[in-house]
N, C-alpha and C positions, 0 to 999 in steps of 0.2 A: 275598545272603541263599543261609542253606542251611536246608532241612527234612526232618523225616524224608520215609519211605516212604509215611506213612499220611496228613501232616498235607497240610493245605491254607493257604496264607497269599496277601495280594495285595500287590501292588507296584507305583508309581506310576514310569513312565519321564516323568520330567520332563526341563525346559529345562536342567538341571543340566550336563549332557552326563556322565553318571557313567560309568566303567564297570559292570555288572551282573554278577552271577555267579549260575548257576543252578543248584541241587539237588532233585532231585525236582521237586515240582509245584505252580507258580508261577501266577499269572495278571495282565496288567498291561493300564491302558487308554492306550491312544496314541488323546492326545489332538490339537486344531489346531494347539497349538504345540508340540508337542512331534515334532519332527521328524529326530532320530536322538538314538542313544545311541555312547559310545566306546567301546564292547567289548562282547563275550560269551561268558564261557566256560560250559558245560554242563558238571556233573561226576556220578559216581554212575553205577550200572548200568542204572536203569531208561530207557524210553522216554521222550523229552522231543518234545512237537512244539510248533509255533510253528504258527499258526493264524490265520487272518482272512481278511480282502477286502481288506486296506489291503497297505502297501509297510511295512516295519521297517528304517531305516538304522544302518548298524553303522558306525561312523567307523573304529573300530580295528580290531584282530583280532579274529577268533567261534575259537575251539575248542569244538571238539562232540565228545558222549563217544561210548559205544559205539552209541549207538541215538538219531538226533536226526531229528526227524522234520517236516520244511515242508512245510504241508498247506494248497492254499490263497492261501496267500499271497505277496508278493514279502518276499526278506530282500537286500537292497541292500547285500552286503560291500564298501563299497570298500577292502578290504584283505586279507589272506588268510583262509583257513580252515582249519583243522589238525584231525587229531585224529579219531580215531574212525571211525564212519559217518553220511554223510548220506543221509537220501533224500528224494526229491521226488516230491510227490504231489496226486491233487487238483487240478494247475490251477497248480501250485505254482511258481513262479520262485527260484533262488538268481543273485546276480551277484555276482561276487568279482574281484578281481586275477589272485589265484591260487588253487586249492582242492588240498592234500594227502589231505585224508579219502578216504575211499572211498566213491562216489556209487553209491546205488543209488533208479534211478527206479521209481515205480506205476505199475498201471494206466492206461492212456491208453484213451481213445474219440474219436470221431467231435469232438465239442465240449471235452475236455479234451486239454492239451496240459501237459508236466510240460518246463519249460525249465532249461536252464544256461549261463550267458554269459560269457565269462571275458574280460576288459578287456585284458587284458598280455599284448605281443606275444607273451614267452618262455612264457606260460602253457602247460604239460601238464596232462594226469591223468593217474594211476597206475592208476586201476579203475574202470571202470565195469560195472554191472551191471543184469540185469532190462534193458535197452535194446531198442526195442522202435520199427515207425514212428510217429510221433507226438507223438515227443519228439523234444526239440531244443538241439543240443548246438552253442552260436555261437565260433568263436575269431575274436571281433572282432576282436583288435589284431593279428592278423596280417597282413601286407600283403607276404610274398613269395612263401607256396605256392600254386600259381594253380589246383590241383586237390587232393584227397585220396585216399586208395586202401586199402585192408586186405590184410593180411598174415595168414596163420594161426599161430597159436604152437604151442608145441610140447604145451602141456597143454590143448590144442583151443577157446582161446579167441582174441582177433583182436587186433592190433596196429592203432591207425587213422593213417595218414604223408600227411605232407605230398608234393607235387609234387618238392620239395628231398632230400626223404629224410628229415628231422627225424619225430621220433615225437612226433602229437600226445596218444594216449591208448595207454598201453605194454599193457593189457589191460580187454576189452571180451566180456562173455557177453550171448549175446541172451535177450529174453523166449520164453515157449514161444507159439507159436500154439493156435486152439480143437482142432486136430487133434490137440496134443499135440507135434507137432515145432517146433522149437524156429526163429526167424527165422537168414536166415544175409545175408551182406551182400548177395547177389542182393536182397533184397528193402529196400534203402537207394536204390533211385532211383524208389518208386513217389510215388503222388501226395505221402505223405506221407512225403516224403522226412526222416530224421532227425536226420542232420547237415548243418547247415546252415555254407557255407565263405562267405566274404568278403574273401579278399585282394585287397588292391589298392585297398580304397574306403574312404571314411569311415563308410560307416554298417553299423548293424547287421546290415542285409537289402536286398539289392540286388538286383530284379524290374524285368524291362523284357519286357512284355508288354502283349497285348490282355486285357481281361474277354470273358465268350460273350458271343454279342448283337453282339458290335459289327461291321460290315459291311464285308465289303473289296471292292474293286470288281476285278470281273472279266469277263472279252468277251461273257460272256449273264447281266448286272448283278451286282449286289452281291448276297453270300453272309455269311452268319454266321460267323465265322472258326474257331469251332467244328465246321462240317460240312464246312471243305477237309481236304483229301486227298493226299498224295502225289501228283504226277499231273496234279493239279488245275492251270487255268492262270487267273495274278491279270495285272490289269495291271498295265507298272511303269514309270516315266516316265525317260526318258534324254534329256537336253540340252531336258527340258521338253516332249519328244513322246509320247504315250501307247505303249508295246509290248506283248505277252505274252509271260509267264516265267513257264515250269513252277516247282509248288510240290515240292520235291527232299525234302522235310524237313518237317514237324509236330510238336508235340510239345504239353502241357499238365502242369501242376502244381497242388495246389491248398495254400493256406497259410491260417491262422489268423494273424493281428493279434497282435501282441504286446503286450498294454496296458502304461506306464509310460515308454514311450519317445517322443519325438518323433513328430508324424503320419510321415514323409518315410522314418523310420527303423523305427519301427513296422510298416508295411509294407500302410499304407492304400493303396487307389489313390485315383486323382486322378480329380474327376467336373469335365469340363468342357462347359458348358450350350449349350443347341440356340443357334448364332448369336451366339457369345462371340465366335469369329474375325471374322466377317462374315455377312452375312444368309446364309442357310444353309451355315453354315460353322461349326463342323458342322450336320448338317441334324434331328439331334437328341441329344441328350444325350448322350457319350462318356464311356466307363470305360475307363482304361489305369493301368497301375504308375505308379508317381513316375516313373522314371530313363528311361523309353520317349521318343523323342525326337520332335518334330514340327518340319517341316521350315519353315524362310521364309525367302526371299532366299537361298537357294544354300546355307543350313547348316541342322546338326540343332541341335536346343536341346532339352536335358531339360524335361517337362513343369512337375517339382518344379520350378523354377528361376521361374514363370510364375503361380502359385498366387497369385490375388492376395482370397482369400476371400469372391467374389462370383461370378466366372462359373465360375473354375477355382480348385475346394478339393477339400481331402481329403477323402473321404469316410465320415467315422467311423460313420455307419450300417452298413457294412458289416464285418462283424469277421470274416468267412471265406467265400472264394470260389476259384473256379479262373479260371487264365487261362491263355491261350494265347498261338502265336505259330509263322508261317510264313516258311519258309528259301526263297529262290530262290536258282537256282546261282551268283550274286553278291549282295553286298547289295543294294537298292532302296528307292529311294521308290516306297512306293505310297499308294494314297486307302482311307482309314476313316472310317466314318460321313460323309464328304465332305472330311475333313482329307489331308491330304498328311502321311505317316508315314514311318516305316520296316519293312523285309520284319527278318527274322533277322538278327543277327551274332553268330556264333558267338567270342566272347571268352576261352570257358575255361567257360563252366556250362551246356553241353550237358545235360551226365550230370543237370543238378535237373528235367531234363523226364521225361516217360512219352512216349514213342513211339508214335505214334497207328498204325503196323502193327507187324505181328510180323516182320517182316523185318531181324537185325540187321546195320547195316552199319560198316565202320569207317570211322573220319572223316581225315580228314586235319590237318594244321595248325593251331593254334590262330590265328583271325585278330585284324588291330587295329583302330584307329579309323583310325589313322596310315598303314596300307598298304590298307587292305582296303575304308574304305566309300565307299559313294554320293556322300557329300557332304560336309564337314570339320563334327568336334562343332564347337560354339562357344559357351563354357561364360563369356568373359569377359564384364565387368561392362559395359564401354561398349556392348555391343549386345544383351547382355540385358535391360539396365537401360530402354533406351529403348520394347524392345517390351513390357515390363513396364507397362509405363503407360500405353502408345497402350491393349492389354486394358483392362485399367483403369479408365481412363479411358470408353472403350466401354462397358463393365457399368455406369459409375455415370452416364453421359446414358441410358440406357435403364433407370434407376432398380431394378441390379437388385440389392437387400439384402445386407448382411455377413452370411456364415455363423458368423462368429469374432469372439469378444470381443477390444474392443485388451486388450491385455497392461500394466499400470502398470512402470515400468522404476526401480530404485533405481543408485546409484553405489555402494553400501556394500558391499564383499567379503564383510562377517564374518569377517575374517581372522582367525585364530588357530591354536595350532600344539597337537598331541596326542603326548603321550610313549608309550608302548609298554605303558605301565600304564592307562592312560585320562585321563591328569593331562591338561586343558585348560590353555592358557595363553596371556591375551593377551598385548597390548600392551602395556608402559608407557607409552612415547609417542611419538610420528611427529613427527618433527623431518626435514626438506626430502623427503619422500619414504622416509624410513629407517622402519622400523617396529622399538621395541625390545623385546628379550624379553628376563626373565630365566631363565634354566635352573638347574637345578636339581643340584645333583651328581649322578652318575654316569650322566648320560641319555647313550644310546650313540646313540640317534636321534631324530627329532622328524619328524611328517607335518605337512606347510602346508598347511592347510586353510582352503578359500574357498568361495563362489556360483559357481558354470558360467555359464557364457553362449556363447551360437554364434555366431558373425558373421552367418549368413546369418537369424536369426533376429531379431537386432536393427538390422540396415541393411535386410533385404529379401531373400525368395530369391533374386533377380540376385544375390549374390554368391556364388559356389561354393565357399564356406568353410564346413564344415558340423563343425569340430572343436569339439570341449567346450573352453576355453579358462576358467581358474581368475585367474591373476594374473600378471603378469609381474614375473620376477625378474632385477634385475639384480646388482650387487655383492652377495656377500652376506660378512662377519666376525663371528668371535667372540674377544669379548676377556675373556681369562680374569686369572687375581691377578696374570701376571705377562709375560705376551705376547699379542700382537692375530696369531690366524690368521685369513687369508684363504682362502674355502672356494668350488672351483670345480669340485665335483664336477657340480654340476645341466650343467655346460657341457660338459664334458669327457666324458663319461657318455654314448655313444649311445641305449643302450637304459636309460634313468633312470626307475628305476620312479614314474609320477602326472607324469612331467613329456611335454610334448609334442615334436618333435620339434626339432633344434638348429636354429638360425637364425647367420646370417653374421654377426652382432653379437654384443658378450658378454651377451645377456640368454635366458631361455628362458622360456616360459608355462609353468606348471603344466596338469596336467588338472584341478583342483579338491581332490588329493587326492598331494601329492607328499610323496616320501621323503626327507627330508634327514639323511646320516651327521652325526655331531657328536666324539661320542668326549672330551665333557667332563671326566672325571676327576673328582678329589674333592671339586672346590669351586664355587662357583657361577661362572657366566659370562655374558653380557648377548649374544645375538645378535642381529646386526642385518643387517635383511635391507631392500634396496633395491627397493619395485615401482613399476615405471617405467608400466605402464598396469593398470588395473581395469576391468568393466565396461562399460555399463552392465548390470544383470543384473536376473533378470525378478525381481518384487517378489510374485507371484502366491500368495495364501494356501493353503497344504496344508489338502486337507480333512480331515475329523474323521477317524480313522478306530480302529477297535477289535483290539488284537492279544491273544490270548487265546495262551497258555505252557500247556500243561497235559502231564501224566503221563495217556499210553494204559493 
């Protein structure tokens, strides 16, 4: 659709999943049945704003013009974003596999966070402007860097680098402070750290801490965690016996929950109700972050794996909060709110915290669970599942009501292909698990789209598998006029776009939006996809949403 600078018209984003092109000023209704579109191209030189309170999912590529603005809305781009300049403002969020556009952040406040999330492991950014504490840039797919650092460029901008030396952002310029001076990298270790890093984990945000008001056992009684400071004594348990240990470091950080993600990835804290574990354990409601560990029978278990929706649940009423941690000379078993839990173990995220004193100390090596933990970390299903059902049965016996809704499941993967031009291709037929698709001439590649599921959501949180999985693909072949070609790129390419980790068997899961190179040529072909497993998936309907696309 194209319209002149002064005109105004309406486009309905319906379930036909066609790509749309915007030039000038348009508006669209985003209804409950309109889950996604397959491409978005914005042309012309006038500013075009995507705004609203919901989420626009674009399964194909997004091409921005010279002034594309994301204002308050979440734009979930399952492919690439390229061209021009994209401004994220008003609490807006852009999610993409890769972003080639210049990115500009709008103003932030204590209640407004602008977010850019990159889901591909190789994703980098060329230019980011007006970055300030409060903005978030998440490199979700990066699993090898264990920290980040800043390097000043010759033009006064900064490059953001990973611990392995790779450049994550080539050029960053910072926003102005109220006094007219610019922020610097030194401002990005504050309570609103702007660059979130999640290397080596499967979720977008990993927090391992207590919330304010958690009562830590000390030799003089229980003390709120937010009042503990370096030099104070806490009680640690060594071989079951209480001993006094000094606090050698304490830190805190403020976080704003990111809507639109699963509860454990969004950053909601976990609430453990009074008496959830045993009588008086905890002795009051306990609030901790999802990856914080509790101590049971000689092992540490992340509390997120024990969430039962009754006595232990993600508290969605807390959209922002400050969390705290205290470190003892060695990782220790301590008691908080009457529950045995852990002190801080520095596995490489210390820079995420504000230190609670003015003395800067150089720390030693990063520690690990394997070598430095006070007790082993246990995430095996056999161990955690038994404890999960024990705590769930206790809650049910005590009449604790459920605070979550049951989610209906479906085995329909909604499998389809999408070309680079946004054309949707459905299977002609399915035979013995092989889905056959007619591919038009000239198609160089397609994306394999489907619903996604997480094993921890379907089977239970006691399954420590939080991967977003689409369908498990085995053999792929393309039948042309003269020959049948076996396609194996999904098996041989380590960092394949939209594919999960490589398996030991000749098959691989998609992540719901997988790139498949084809090179069909000038004649039609028949693509055969062997689907070995899929689902079940959540069939929860989307809420009705309104998308406004307007010129400023």
